[in-house]
N, C-alpha and C positions, 0 to 999 in steps of 0.2 A: 460837915462836908466829909464828904466819904473819900479817905485817903486812894483808894486803888483808882477812883474814878479820875483823883487830883495827878496820879500817876501816870493814865492813860492819854490824859489832855498831855502831860509835860512832853508823852512818848510820840503823840502826831505831830507837835509843835517842834522835837527835836530833827524829828526825822519827816518833815514838812510833807505826811502824806497818811490820809488813812489807813490807805493797804500796807502800807511799812509797817505802820505802827501795830497791826493787828498782826502782823505776821510773828513781829518781836514780843507781841505781850501771849502770844499763844491762843489769838482770838479771832472771830469772823470778822470782819469788817462791818455786817450789821451792827454787831456787839457796842464795837466801840461808837458806830455815829450815834447809838442810844445812849451813853455812854455821855458822850458829848452834849447829848441835846439836854438829858437830865440836868447836866450841870450849867446849862446855859438859863432854865428854866429856874434854876436855884438861884445865879447871881443876878438874871434878870435883864440879859442882853444876849447879841453874837458874839461868842470868843474867836471864832475861826473863820479867815476870808479864802476865799479858791483863788490864788491870782496864776494863772496860766493850770501847769501841771502840778506845780506847790501849792501846800496848803499854808496860809500864812496865820498869824495872832492879830487879832484888830485892838486897837489900845486897850480895851477893856480886858481884851484876852492878855496881853503881854503883863498889865500889871497881875491878872492870876497867875501868870507862870511865874511872877518874879516872888510869891508868896509863896507858890505852891510847892518850887524849888525847896523853899527856906522847910516849908511842915514836912515834904519827905528827907530830909537831909537830917532833920531833928528826930524822926522816926525812927532811920538807920543810927544815929548815935545812941540813942536809947536801947535800940536792941543789941547795940553792939556791947553799952555799959550792962546790961544785965548780965549776957554772954560772958563780960568779963570778970564780974562777981563772982560769978559760978566758975570761974578759973578754963571759960576757954575762949580762945581769940580765935574771930571768925570774920566772917563777913566780907567786904569788897573793898577793896584799898587801890582806889583811881588816881595813878602819877603819872606823870609827864615827863619828858626828857628832849632836851636836845640830842642831834646824833651822835657824838664823842660820847655822850654818859650812854646813851639808849644802847650804841652797838658795843663799845670797847669797858664800858665801867659796871654797869645794873646785871648783865644778865647773870652771870655767875653767885652774883649777891644774889638775885633774887630767886634761880635755883637752891641756895640753900636755906633761904626763908619758906620757901616752899615745903622743903624736906622737915623743918621745924614747926612749922604752923600751917600744915594741909587743910585747914577748914578753910584759910584764907586763900580770894580767887585775886590774883593781882591782874592789874589791868595797867598796862604803860604806854601812853599816846606817845608817837617822836613827832617832834616841831621844829620850826625854828627860836632858839631860846627867846626872845622876843613873843613871840605867839606861845608859849607856854607860860609865862611870866604873865599874859594877859589872862588864862584860864586858871591861874591860878585868884588872879584877882577877881574874876568871875564867880569862882567858886565850884568851879567843874572839875578842878584839881587839889587833892589834897596836899601834895608835895609836888616842886617841881625841880628837877634837875637841869643846871643852866650852864653855858661859857663865857658868861657874861652877866653881869647886873645894870640896874637899873636904879634910881633914886626913886623910889616908890614910897611913902611913909606908912602905907597901909600892908606894907610885906617885911618881912625876917629873911634874914640871909644868913648862911653859914658857908666857909667855904672848906672844899674838900679835899682839893687837892691839886696839882699844879701840872701844868703841861706846856708844850714849847712849840710855838707854829714855827716850819723851816718849810723855805720855796724848795719845792718840787718841779721837777722841769724829765719832759724825755732824753730820754740819754741823747749828748752831742747837739741839743740845743744851745745850751751854753758851754761855753769854751772856757774851760778853766782847769788847771792841775793843784787848786786845791777846792776845801771845802767851803770857802768864803769865796763871796765875789762884790765886787765894787757897791755902794749903792744905787750908783746911773745905768747898771744892768739891768732896773726897774723898767725903764723907758723905750729900752730898745730891743726888749723883747715880747712874744703877747701872751698876753696873763687870762687866765680864766680866775672870774672870782664869784664869790656865794650871793646870794638874793640880800635882798636887803633886811634885816630884822634878823639877818644870822650871825651867832654870838662872835664867831670866825672872823666874820668880815670886820665887825665892829673894833675888834682888840687890832686888829691888824690895822685898820685905819687910822685909830688912835693913836700905836707905837709909833708909827710910820710919818706921822703928823708931828707927834712929840721930839721925832728927830730930823724936822724941817724936811720930810718928803712927803710933797703933794698928793695924794692918791689920785688925783684928778688928773695926773700926770702921765698914770698907768697905761699903757697900749695895751686896755679893756676889748679882747676879742670876742669875750662868751661872758654869760652870768648863766651858774648854774644853780640847781635847788637843791644838793644835799651832797655829804660829803662822797656818796659813793657814784654819783654822778660827776665830780668833780676829777676823782682820783679816773676814771674812763676817759675822760677827755683827755688828762696827762697823757696816761696811755699811748690814747691814739693821737698823740702828735698837735691834740689843739693848742695849746700853749702852758704856761707854767704856774703854779697856784700855790699860794700860800694855805699849806693842810698841817693838820694835825701830826706829831712823827707819830705819835700811839697807832693813826689811822692807816700808814703806810708802812711798818716795819716790813710785812711781808714782800710789799712790793719792791720796796729797796732792794733788800736781800735777794730776788731775783733775778735782781740787773732789769726791772721793766720802767725803773725812773732812778733819775739820780736828785741827788738832796743837798742845798748849802744854805748857810748860813750869812747875810748881809753881815756887813763888813763894820763892827762898833755898833749894831744893831743886834740887840735879842728880843726878840719877839715872847713870851709867857703870859700864859694866861690860868686863869682861875677858875675850878668848876665850884659849882654852888648848887646848893640845896635851898629851895625857896619855899616859905609859906605864909600863910595871912597869918600878919601880928596880933598874938594875944590871945590866937584861938586853940583851943585845946587840942592836942593831936586824937583821933580815933585811937581805941587797942591796937589796931594794928598797926597803924601809923608808928607808934610809938615803939611797938615791937621793932620794924623795920627799920627805924633810926639806931636800934641797941644791934641789930644784927649788922647794919650799916658800919657804926662804928668799929663792933669786934674784928671784921672782915678786912676794914681799910687803914686802921689805929688814928681815925678822927677823933677826938676827944668831945664829944658833946657835952660832957659834963660841966666846961666852963660857962655853957649858956644854959640852965636847969629848965628853964622855957622850954625846950626840945623834949623833956620827958614826960 
């Protein structure tokens, strides 16, 4: 079974379109259609159906897609291993991160990494922590960087660093002469929360619940899908929200937000790197972990499995 045809087939499934797949593969649409037709002759059945404007895999197509992805990953690993044997680290490193790591932690490290390994193309996808975890589980990402962790037996986690969540509010919304406010203030002010699956929201709800503060009693007026959206909502006066101290340093210094801690409650959260358990990292993945260790001070040597 030709790997190039399998790659075209996977691209059609991923993009749900013959046209978009042809553009991505730098081929004509008739050529893509011809390759898919040849695959269908080989497997003896229909692989793709048109559902409205989208192209979706049939049950047979879903099975082929699963194994085709494994074959293509093995091909990539083989090429990477050969390059590493020859002393070259190259190829594509696909990672994912939740908002805070993607915005405030990883860019500088990726920049240093690219200077040292110019033959590696780094792809960083940004999404909520739960979605990043799911993408790692599905094999779509080699490494994930998240603001929360889940009990998934198939995954291995390593703590990277810690961050504090603080209550950020529009100036004047919370009347306090200190940087600490009583817990009951949370029931009296409009609150903005992140979407379900956000690491920030999960940690906030877990800590509040632990201290006897039910998240259901919050006066939630808006649910927004990113840290930047929450920040803009606070600046616009919609409400207050728990946000990463890292994310609001500039706004706090400029006086566009007021920040507070909750009396007797500290909300700290860890950031993690996650990968499939017992799965060997690619040469580029191992090189990135080494770079992260050097730049962040995290000691990955306590777990040799990450090397």
